[in-house]
C-alpha positions, 0 to 999 in steps of 0.5 A: 538491504531494502525491505517490501512493505506491505503497507495497507487499510483492512477490514475485521474480515481482511478485506481491503477493498469490496467487490468492486474495488470500493475503499470508501467503506472504512470509517474515520470516525469524527471530524476531530478523530479523522484529522488526528488519525490522518495528521499522524499517519501521513507524519509517518508515512507521507510517501503513501499520500497520493500526489494530487493530495500531498499539498491539501495535507501539507506534504507538498515538499515533505521528503521521503521517510520510508519509501522511495518506490511503490508497487501495485497491481492494476486493481489498485492503480485502477481508481486513479486511472478511471479519474484521469490520473496516470502518475498517482504517486508521482513523488515515487518510482511506480511499478504496476504489475499488469499483463493487460495494462498498455505499457505506454500509460505514463512515462513516469510508470512503469508496467511489468506484465509478469514475474513481481517476485522477480521485480521485487527481488531486482528492486532490493538488491539495488545499491545502497540500503536506501528507503524501502519499497512500498507494497501498496496492493492489491490482494493477488499480488500480495499473495503472489509476493508473500515469500518477499514481503518482510514487514506488514504495516496493518491499519486495521479498521473496525468494520466488516466488508462481508465481501470483497478483495483480501488482503491476501490472495494466494496459495494456502502458505502460512507465513508468521509474523511478530508484532513489532509496534501496535498503536490504537486511535481514538476513531477505533483504527489500530495501526499494527507493524509485523516483521517477518520472523 
């Protein structure tokens, strides 16, 4: 069965964005460190690079390695929308969970007004074992989907945000995961892949 994978950048205090949705505070290191880190993560998860940046990252024709579908909340979708980009991951099937977004925002984006658990369960049951489903964010959606998250891929950055959007924003529901692998980079970022127990 397809897996739901939450692949996300997180600060040391568990924030995926600042109070206003800022995400430019994550330190990438010097130019050489940033380039090496980006090359490594882009090679491993090329689908997670937005369509508009794929050519510049050398991924214009890169085949899908892990995901064919992305699920995100409105807060995660909003930065692209504010920049005039209505289909940020045109190379993937895109679902935005929102009760306020117009359903005809873009023909390549499916707006889901409610029941994110039902959506993910339907996607997981699709024919074949196929590529997995990428949960892109945000925190409230991740909290709602916690019962269906099979794997976490956490890019932990060496910075404390102090406030902002938590990686999970939901009910108290301790859920154990096992560390499957961990990679540390010279820029101080640690990438950890965890699987549900």
